[in-house]
N, CA, C and O atoms as CSV, one atom per row, in Angstrom:
chain,resi,resn,atom,element,x,y,z
A,1,UNK,N,N,0.845,-1.173,0.000
A,1,UNK,CA,C,0.000,0.000,0.000
A,1,UNK,C,C,0.889,1.234,0.000
A,1,UNK,O,O,1.924,1.267,0.666
A,2,UNK,N,N,0.483,2.230,-0.740
A,2,UNK,CA,C,1.224,3.479,-0.801
A,2,UNK,C,C,0.537,4.516,0.082
A,2,UNK,O,O,-0.683,4.677,0.025
A,3,UNK,N,N,1.327,5.224,0.902
A,3,UNK,CA,C,0.805,6.286,1.758
A,3,UNK,C,C,0.414,7.485,0.907
A,3,UNK,O,O,1.130,7.859,-0.022
A,4,UNK,N,N,-0.724,8.082,1.232
A,4,UNK,CA,C,-1.125,9.335,0.607
A,4,UNK,C,C,-1.375,10.351,1.716
A,4,UNK,O,O,-2.140,10.081,2.642
A,5,UNK,N,N,-0.742,11.507,1.633
A,5,UNK,CA,C,-0.907,12.509,2.687
A,5,UNK,C,C,-2.283,13.160,2.628
A,5,UNK,O,O,-2.996,13.063,1.629
A,6,UNK,N,N,-2.633,13.821,3.716
A,6,UNK,CA,C,-3.895,14.545,3.807
A,6,UNK,C,C,-3.959,15.605,2.708
A,6,UNK,O,O,-2.978,16.292,2.422
A,7,UNK,N,N,-5.139,15.718,2.103
A,7,UNK,CA,C,-5.345,16.708,1.049
A,7,UNK,C,C,-6.224,17.861,1.529
A,7,UNK,O,O,-6.676,18.677,0.726
A,8,UNK,N,N,-6.467,17.929,2.847
A,8,UNK,CA,C,-7.326,18.956,3.444
A,8,UNK,C,C,-8.722,18.971,2.829
A,8,UNK,O,O,-9.348,20.026,2.720
A,9,UNK,N,N,-9.209,17.788,2.423
A,9,UNK,CA,C,-10.568,17.635,1.904
A,9,UNK,C,C,-11.211,16.459,2.634
A,9,UNK,O,O,-11.748,15.544,2.009
A,10,UNK,N,N,-11.149,16.497,3.954
A,10,UNK,CA,C,-11.552,15.368,4.788
A,10,UNK,C,C,-13.039,15.054,4.690
A,10,UNK,O,O,-13.887,15.945,4.660
A,11,UNK,N,N,-13.323,13.757,4.642
A,11,UNK,CA,C,-14.696,13.272,4.743
A,11,UNK,C,C,-14.724,12.224,5.842
A,11,UNK,O,O,-13.714,11.576,6.115
A,12,UNK,N,N,-15.868,12.058,6.466
A,12,UNK,CA,C,-15.954,11.167,7.621
A,12,UNK,C,C,-16.960,10.032,7.443
A,12,UNK,O,O,-17.100,9.187,8.328
A,13,UNK,N,N,-17.652,10.003,6.325
A,13,UNK,CA,C,-18.605,8.929,6.092
A,13,UNK,C,C,-17.889,7.739,5.448
A,13,UNK,O,O,-16.826,7.887,4.847
A,14,UNK,N,N,-18.488,6.569,5.586
A,14,UNK,CA,C,-17.891,5.377,5.012
A,14,UNK,C,C,-16.661,4.933,5.784
A,14,UNK,O,O,-16.459,5.329,6.932
A,15,UNK,N,N,-15.847,4.114,5.151
A,15,UNK,CA,C,-14.655,3.579,5.808
A,15,UNK,C,C,-13.388,4.340,5.458
A,15,UNK,O,O,-12.381,4.221,6.157
A,16,UNK,N,N,-13.424,5.122,4.384
A,16,UNK,CA,C,-12.241,5.838,3.919
A,16,UNK,C,C,-12.553,7.314,3.666
A,16,UNK,O,O,-13.669,7.676,3.295
A,17,UNK,N,N,-11.549,8.144,3.874
A,17,UNK,CA,C,-11.657,9.565,3.563
A,17,UNK,C,C,-11.646,9.723,2.047
A,17,UNK,O,O,-10.800,9.140,1.368
A,18,UNK,N,N,-12.561,10.494,1.522
A,18,UNK,CA,C,-12.601,10.722,0.075
A,18,UNK,C,C,-11.511,11.695,-0.376
A,18,UNK,O,O,-11.162,11.734,-1.556
A,19,UNK,N,N,-10.974,12.479,0.564
A,19,UNK,CA,C,-9.924,13.444,0.218
A,19,UNK,C,C,-8.576,12.791,-0.045
A,19,UNK,O,O,-7.918,13.097,-1.039
A,20,UNK,N,N,-8.156,11.877,0.859
A,20,UNK,CA,C,-6.829,11.261,0.727
A,20,UNK,C,C,-6.894,9.772,0.409
A,20,UNK,O,O,-5.907,9.185,-0.034
A,21,UNK,N,N,-8.057,9.161,0.634
A,21,UNK,CA,C,-8.212,7.738,0.345
A,21,UNK,C,C,-7.788,6.813,1.465
A,21,UNK,O,O,-7.932,5.596,1.348
A,22,UNK,N,N,-7.262,7.371,2.558
A,22,UNK,CA,C,-6.840,6.526,3.677
A,22,UNK,C,C,-8.044,6.100,4.500
A,22,UNK,O,O,-9.063,6.789,4.537
A,23,UNK,N,N,-7.913,4.955,5.159
A,23,UNK,CA,C,-9.004,4.498,6.007
A,23,UNK,C,C,-9.075,5.379,7.251
A,23,UNK,O,O,-8.082,5.965,7.681
A,24,UNK,N,N,-10.265,5.452,7.809
A,24,UNK,CA,C,-10.430,6.240,9.030
A,24,UNK,C,C,-9.663,5.606,10.191
A,24,UNK,O,O,-9.241,6.306,11.111
A,25,UNK,N,N,-9.484,4.301,10.151
A,25,UNK,CA,C,-8.684,3.611,11.178
A,25,UNK,C,C,-7.228,4.052,11.068
A,25,UNK,O,O,-6.592,4.340,12.081
A,26,UNK,N,N,-6.690,4.106,9.840
A,26,UNK,CA,C,-5.302,4.548,9.637
A,26,UNK,C,C,-5.125,5.994,10.084
A,26,UNK,O,O,-4.138,6.325,10.743
A,27,UNK,N,N,-6.067,6.851,9.733
A,27,UNK,CA,C,-5.986,8.262,10.108
A,27,UNK,C,C,-5.999,8.413,11.624
A,27,UNK,O,O,-5.219,9.186,12.180
A,28,UNK,N,N,-6.881,7.678,12.293
A,28,UNK,CA,C,-6.947,7.737,13.762
A,28,UNK,C,C,-5.639,7.251,14.377
A,28,UNK,O,O,-5.156,7.844,15.341
A,29,UNK,N,N,-5.059,6.184,13.835
A,29,UNK,CA,C,-3.790,5.665,14.344
A,29,UNK,C,C,-2.661,6.660,14.159
A,29,UNK,O,O,-1.811,6.814,15.036
A,30,UNK,N,N,-2.651,7.336,13.014
A,30,UNK,CA,C,-1.627,8.345,12.752
A,30,UNK,C,C,-1.761,9.512,13.720
A,30,UNK,O,O,-0.766,10.007,14.250
A,31,UNK,N,N,-2.999,9.950,13.946
A,31,UNK,CA,C,-3.219,11.053,14.890
A,31,UNK,C,C,-2.756,10.666,16.290
A,31,UNK,O,O,-2.166,11.484,16.996
A,32,UNK,N,N,-3.019,9.432,16.694
A,32,UNK,CA,C,-2.604,8.953,18.018
A,32,UNK,C,C,-1.077,8.918,18.123
A,32,UNK,O,O,-0.507,9.310,19.141
A,33,UNK,N,N,-0.425,8.446,17.061
A,33,UNK,CA,C,1.037,8.389,17.035
A,33,UNK,C,C,1.640,9.785,17.131
A,33,UNK,O,O,2.576,10.002,17.900
A,34,UNK,N,N,1.115,10.729,16.363
A,34,UNK,CA,C,1.607,12.108,16.395
A,34,UNK,C,C,1.396,12.717,17.778
A,34,UNK,O,O,2.282,13.389,18.306
A,35,UNK,N,N,0.224,12.481,18.360
A,35,UNK,CA,C,-0.057,13.023,19.692
A,35,UNK,C,C,0.921,12.474,20.723
A,35,UNK,O,O,1.332,13.196,21.631
A,36,UNK,N,N,1.298,11.195,20.591
A,36,UNK,CA,C,2.243,10.629,21.555
A,36,UNK,C,C,3.631,11.240,21.391
A,36,UNK,O,O,4.336,11.444,22.380
A,37,UNK,N,N,4.032,11.536,20.154
A,37,UNK,CA,C,5.312,12.212,19.930
A,37,UNK,C,C,5.285,13.607,20.546
A,37,UNK,O,O,6.235,14.007,21.218
A,38,UNK,N,N,4.219,14.336,20.326
A,38,UNK,CA,C,4.101,15.691,20.867
A,38,UNK,C,C,4.145,15.646,22.390
A,38,UNK,O,O,4.837,16.447,23.019
A,39,UNK,N,N,3.414,14.718,22.977
A,39,UNK,CA,C,3.397,14.578,24.432
A,39,UNK,C,C,4.800,14.283,24.970
A,39,UNK,O,O,5.215,14.862,25.974
A,40,UNK,N,N,5.528,13.383,24.305
A,40,UNK,CA,C,6.885,13.035,24.731
A,40,UNK,C,C,7.807,14.247,24.627
A,40,UNK,O,O,8.566,14.533,25.553
A,41,UNK,N,N,7.742,14.954,23.511
A,41,UNK,CA,C,8.602,16.128,23.301
A,41,UNK,C,C,8.322,17.185,24.368
A,41,UNK,O,O,9.249,17.783,24.912
A,42,UNK,N,N,7.052,17.411,24.662
A,42,UNK,CA,C,6.698,18.395,25.695
A,42,UNK,C,C,7.171,17.946,27.065
A,42,UNK,O,O,7.657,18.761,27.849
A,43,UNK,N,N,7.035,16.647,27.369
A,43,UNK,CA,C,7.464,16.131,28.669
A,43,UNK,C,C,8.975,16.280,28.856
A,43,UNK,O,O,9.452,16.517,29.967
A,44,UNK,N,N,9.719,16.141,27.763
A,44,UNK,CA,C,11.169,16.287,27.833
A,44,UNK,C,C,11.594,17.750,27.805
A,44,UNK,O,O,12.739,18.076,28.118
A,45,UNK,N,N,10.667,18.630,27.430
A,45,UNK,CA,C,10.924,20.070,27.339
A,45,UNK,C,C,12.071,20.378,26.379
A,45,UNK,O,O,12.919,21.230,26.644
A,46,UNK,N,N,12.069,19.652,25.247
A,46,UNK,CA,C,13.115,19.876,24.248
A,46,UNK,C,C,13.012,21.272,23.656
A,46,UNK,O,O,11.929,21.716,23.275
A,47,UNK,N,N,14.132,21.953,23.584
A,47,UNK,CA,C,14.197,23.248,22.908
A,47,UNK,C,C,14.452,23.060,21.418
A,47,UNK,O,O,14.197,23.955,20.613
A,48,UNK,N,N,14.962,21.873,21.060
A,48,UNK,CA,C,15.324,21.579,19.672
A,48,UNK,C,C,14.494,20.394,19.150
A,48,UNK,O,O,15.038,19.382,18.710
A,49,UNK,N,N,13.183,20.547,19.210
A,49,UNK,CA,C,12.311,19.441,18.827
A,49,UNK,C,C,12.519,19.000,17.377
A,49,UNK,O,O,12.346,17.822,17.064
A,50,UNK,N,N,12.886,19.924,16.490
A,50,UNK,CA,C,13.132,19.548,15.090
A,50,UNK,C,C,14.262,18.524,14.983
A,50,UNK,O,O,14.184,17.594,14.181
A,51,UNK,N,N,15.298,18.692,15.778
A,51,UNK,CA,C,16.413,17.744,15.754
A,51,UNK,C,C,15.971,16.372,16.250
A,51,UNK,O,O,16.375,15.349,15.697
A,52,UNK,N,N,15.145,16.348,17.290
A,52,UNK,CA,C,14.628,15.078,17.801
A,52,UNK,C,C,13.773,14.392,16.734
A,52,UNK,O,O,13.934,13.197,16.483
A,53,UNK,N,N,12.878,15.133,16.115
A,53,UNK,CA,C,12.008,14.577,15.072
A,53,UNK,C,C,12.835,14.039,13.910
A,53,UNK,O,O,12.544,12.959,13.396
A,54,UNK,N,N,13.857,14.771,13.490
A,54,UNK,CA,C,14.740,14.308,12.412
A,54,UNK,C,C,15.455,13.016,12.802
A,54,UNK,O,O,15.581,12.106,11.982
A,55,UNK,N,N,15.926,12.930,14.052
A,55,UNK,CA,C,16.618,11.735,14.528
A,55,UNK,C,C,15.684,10.531,14.512
A,55,UNK,O,O,16.068,9.447,14.072
A,56,UNK,N,N,14.458,10.722,14.993
A,56,UNK,CA,C,13.486,9.621,15.011
A,56,UNK,C,C,13.196,9.168,13.586
A,56,UNK,O,O,13.131,7.969,13.316
A,57,UNK,N,N,13.024,10.103,12.689
A,57,UNK,CA,C,12.758,9.778,11.288
A,57,UNK,C,C,13.894,8.938,10.686
A,57,UNK,O,O,13.639,7.953,9.993
A,58,UNK,N,N,15.122,9.325,10.948
A,58,UNK,CA,C,16.280,8.574,10.441
A,58,UNK,C,C,16.324,7.173,11.037
A,58,UNK,O,O,16.607,6.209,10.327
A,59,UNK,N,N,16.049,7.052,12.321
A,59,UNK,CA,C,16.075,5.735,12.973
A,59,UNK,C,C,14.967,4.826,12.443
A,59,UNK,O,O,15.181,3.627,12.261
A,60,UNK,N,N,13.796,5.384,12.196
A,60,UNK,CA,C,12.689,4.589,11.642
A,60,UNK,C,C,13.069,4.086,10.247
A,60,UNK,O,O,12.886,2.909,9.937
A,61,UNK,N,N,13.596,4.978,9.411
A,61,UNK,CA,C,14.014,4.569,8.058
A,61,UNK,C,C,15.057,3.458,8.128
A,61,UNK,O,O,14.972,2.476,7.390
A,62,UNK,N,N,16.040,3.612,9.017
A,62,UNK,CA,C,17.106,2.618,9.151
A,62,UNK,C,C,16.536,1.263,9.560
A,62,UNK,O,O,16.914,0.236,8.996
A,63,UNK,N,N,15.637,1.253,10.527
A,63,UNK,CA,C,15.029,-0.003,10.974
A,63,UNK,C,C,14.193,-0.654,9.888
A,63,UNK,O,O,14.196,-1.877,9.749
A,64,UNK,N,N,13.477,0.156,9.115
A,64,UNK,CA,C,12.682,-0.396,8.019
A,64,UNK,C,C,13.570,-1.038,6.961
A,64,UNK,O,O,13.221,-2.074,6.396
A,65,UNK,N,N,14.706,-0.429,6.698
A,65,UNK,CA,C,15.636,-0.984,5.710
A,65,UNK,C,C,16.316,-2.243,6.205
A,65,UNK,O,O,16.641,-3.127,5.413
A,66,UNK,N,N,16.535,-2.334,7.516
A,66,UNK,CA,C,17.173,-3.515,8.100
A,66,UNK,C,C,16.221,-4.710,8.129
A,66,UNK,O,O,16.654,-5.854,7.995
A,67,UNK,N,N,14.923,-4.445,8.304
A,67,UNK,CA,C,13.925,-5.503,8.446
A,67,UNK,C,C,12.778,-5.295,7.456
A,67,UNK,O,O,11.645,-5.052,7.873
A,68,UNK,N,N,13.053,-5.386,6.157
A,68,UNK,CA,C,12.002,-5.084,5.173
A,68,UNK,C,C,10.810,-6.034,5.221
A,68,UNK,O,O,9.728,-5.669,4.760
A,69,UNK,N,N,10.970,-7.230,5.762
A,69,UNK,CA,C,9.851,-8.173,5.789
A,69,UNK,C,C,9.002,-8.044,7.033
A,69,UNK,O,O,7.930,-8.645,7.098
A,70,UNK,N,N,9.451,-7.264,8.050
A,70,UNK,CA,C,8.689,-7.103,9.296
A,70,UNK,C,C,7.558,-6.135,9.136
A,70,UNK,O,O,6.819,-5.886,10.088
């Protein structure tokens, strides 16, 4: 499956958003994941949150490349 970003044309009926085509379950999971990152960053009181976000992004990419079948 290919990820499609939000197109700011959200719909809430049915199982999928008509704007981006993602399922409402996927969208809810993404929102929950983002909220947990924000909560963690605030709890740590990072002044350089962009650097933390960049580091996490690099680590996620690295892990995905190491374990492509997982």
